[in-house]
C-alpha positions in Angstrom: 6.9 26.9 -3.5 9.5 25.9 -0.9 13.0 25.4 -2.2 14.6 22.0 -1.3 18.2 22.3 0.0 20.9 20.7 -2.2 21.8 18.3 0.6 18.2 17.1 0.9 18.0 16.7 -2.9 21.1 14.6 -2.9 19.9 12.5 0.0 16.6 11.9 -1.7 18.4 10.9 -5.0 20.5 8.4 -3.0 17.4 6.8 -1.3 15.6 6.6 -4.6 18.6 5.0 -6.3 18.9 2.3 -3.6 15.2 1.5 -4.1 15.5 1.2 -7.8 18.6 -0.9 -7.5 16.7 -3.4 -5.3 13.8 -3.4 -7.7 16.1 -4.1 -10.7 17.9 -6.9 -8.9 14.6 -8.7 -8.1 13.4 -8.2 -11.7 16.6 -9.6 -13.1 16.4 -12.7 -10.9 12.7 -13.4 -11.5 12.6 -12.4 -15.2 9.9 -9.9 -14.6 10.1 -6.4 -16.0 8.2 -3.3 -14.8 8.1 0.3 -15.7 10.6 2.0 -13.4 9.8 5.5 -12.3 12.3 8.3 -13.1 11.9 9.7 -9.6 9.8 9.8 -6.5 8.1 12.9 -5.3 9.7 14.5 -2.3 9.4 12.2 0.7 6.7 13.3 3.0 7.4 14.0 6.7 6.0 11.5 9.1 2.4 12.4 10.0 1.5 13.8 6.6 -1.9 12.4 5.5 -2.5 11.0 2.0 -6.2 11.3 1.4 -8.1 8.2 0.3 -11.5 7.9 -1.3 -14.6 8.9 0.7 -15.9 5.3 0.8 -13.0 4.3 3.0 -11.8 7.5 4.6 -14.0 7.2 7.7 -12.3 3.8 8.5 -9.0 5.5 9.0 -8.5 7.7 12.1 -7.0 10.6 10.1 -9.2 10.1 7.0 -6.2 8.9 5.0 -2.9 7.0 4.9 -0.5 8.7 7.2 3.2 8.9 6.1 5.4 6.8 8.3 2.7 4.4 9.5 2.0 0.7 9.0 -1.5 -0.4 7.9 -2.5 -4.1 7.9 -5.3 -5.0 5.4 -6.5 -8.6 5.6 -9.3 -10.5 4.0 -9.9 -8.3 0.9 -7.9 -7.2 -2.1 -10.9 -5.0 -3.0 -10.4 -3.0 0.2 -6.6 -2.8 -0.4 -7.1 -1.4 -3.9 -9.8 1.0 -2.6 -7.2 2.5 -0.2 -4.6 2.8 -2.9 -6.7 4.3 -5.7 -6.9 8.0 -4.7 -3.2 8.3 -3.6 -2.0 6.7 -6.9 -4.2 9.2 -8.9 -2.6 12.0 -6.8 0.9 10.9 -7.9 2.0 8.5 -5.2 4.3 5.7 -6.4 3.0 2.3 -5.2 4.9 -1.0 -5.3 3.5 -4.5 -4.7 6.0 -7.0 -3.4 5.2 -10.6 -2.7 1.6 -10.2 -3.9 1.3 -11.8 -7.4 -2.5 -12.3 -6.9 -3.1 -8.6 -7.5 -4.0 -8.0 -11.1 -3.6 -4.8 -13.0 -7.1 -5.1 -14.5 -8.5 -5.2 -10.9 -6.3 -2.2 -9.9 -7.5 -0.2 -12.9 -11.1 -1.2 -12.2 -10.7 0.1 -8.6 -9.5 3.5 -10.0 -5.8 3.1 -9.5 -3.4 5.0 -11.8 -1.5 2.1 -13.4 1.4 4.3 -14.5 2.2 4.8 -10.8 2.2 1.1 -9.9 5.1 -1.4 -9.9 5.1 -5.1 -9.1 7.7 -7.4 -7.6 5.8 -10.7 -7.5 8.4 -12.7 -5.6 11.2 -11.0 -3.7 12.6 -14.4 -2.7 15.0 -14.9 0.3 15.9 -11.2 0.0 12.5 -10.0 1.0 13.5 -8.0 4.2 16.3 -6.2 2.3 14.1 -5.6 -0.8 11.2 -4.2 1.2 13.6 -2.0 3.3 15.1 -0.5 0.1 11.7 0.1 -1.5 10.6 2.0 1.6 13.5 4.3 1.0 12.4 5.3 -2.5 8.6 4.6 -2.9 5.6 6.3 -1.4 3.4 3.2 -0.7 4.8 -0.2 -0.3 2.5 -3.2 -0.2 3.8 -6.4 1.3 2.0 -9.6 0.3 1.9 -13.2 1.6 4.9 -14.3 -0.5 7.3 -11.9 1.2 8.8 -14.2 3.9 9.5 -12.2 7.0 10.3 -12.8 10.7 8.9 -10.8 13.5 12.3 -9.0 13.9 12.1 -8.1 10.2 8.5 -6.7 10.6 9.6 -4.5 13.5 12.6 -3.2 11.6 10.4 -2.4 8.5 7.8 -0.6 10.6 10.6 1.5 12.0 12.0 2.1 8.5 8.7 3.3 7.2 8.4 5.8 10.0 11.9 7.1 9.3 11.5 7.4 5.6 8.0 8.8 5.6 6.6 6.0 3.5 3.3 4.1 4.1 3.8 0.3 4.6 0.6 -1.6 3.8 0.6 -5.3 4.9 -1.6 -7.7 3.0 -0.8 -10.7 5.2 -2.8 -12.7 7.7 0.2 -13.0 10.0 0.1 -10.6 13.0 2.3 -7.5 12.4 4.0 -6.1 15.6 3.7 -2.3 15.8 1.0 -1.9 13.2 -0.8 1.5 13.6 -4.1 0.3 11.9 -5.4 -3.2 11.3 -8.4 -3.6 8.9 -10.0 -7.0 8.8 -12.6 -7.6 6.1 -15.3 -10.3 6.5 -17.1 -12.0 3.6 -18.2 -9.7 0.9 -21.1 -9.7 -1.6 -21.4 -8.0 -5.0 -24.3 -5.6 -5.4 -25.8 -4.0 -8.5 -28.9 -3.9 -10.7 -31.7 -6.1 -9.4 -29.8 -7.0 -6.2 -26.7 -8.1 -8.2 -28.5 -10.0 -10.9 -27.8 -7.4 -13.4 -24.6 -5.4 -13.9 -22.3 -5.6 -10.8 -21.4 -2.2 -9.5 -19.9 -2.4 -6.1 -18.7 -4.9 -3.4 -20.3 -4.6 0.0 -17.9 -5.4 2.8 -18.0 -5.5 6.6 -14.6 -4.3 7.8 -13.4 -4.2 11.4 -10.7 -1.9 12.6 -8.3 -2.3 15.5 -4.9 -0.7 16.1 -3.2 1.8 18.3 -4.3 5.2 19.6 -7.5 6.4 17.9 -7.5 3.3 15.7 -8.3 1.2 18.8 -11.8 2.5 18.9 -14.2 0.2 17.1 -15.1 1.2 13.5 -16.9 -0.6 10.7 -17.1 0.0 6.9 -20.3 -1.2 5.3 -19.6 -0.7 1.6 -16.6 -0.2 -0.7 -17.7 0.9 -4.2 -15.6 -0.8 -6.9 -16.3 -0.9 -10.6 -16.8 -4.5 -11.7 -14.3 -5.7 -14.2 
């Protein structure tokens, strides 16, 4: 085990404290309360890969979510949750902000570890500052459609995720400047017993990938298994 220098520990504690302060401020304003984590795992250096489930790994150039990158996921909450399931079970703290449509039942059905998930349904006019602070202290930050941001905000948040070693996942249809990977899901169909007439077992999706570097090469995902619920 590698020892963490005292200065690094203090810096990490400060970052985490800022993130929790932002979360508590939003919760106080909206009246929503969430379980607040006692502490984040050590921030990961940019470039570290967080493995995802095998059903989606081949869609990502590195087989997982890379610390310090921005990933856009549009058209499917099913796909978004499939990307988050394995990292949350491995201990990553995930926060949804501006995305009240995501339900905990759906997250649990997708295999996410609910004790590692926090929700800020509406960050209000403070969305840029709230997301920036959460990137300081959380591992995976999901930005939904109710987080009102300008292009300048998006560029700053992409840079902040890179600096802090967090993964910024964008669940918005608005183009995101500087995104490393863009996953766009087409219409899906549930499959199961008797071609879906029986118990639904998984959602079949066609997903198209664009992005930068290796992500610019065409890729498609045919099926994302998700337990029905």
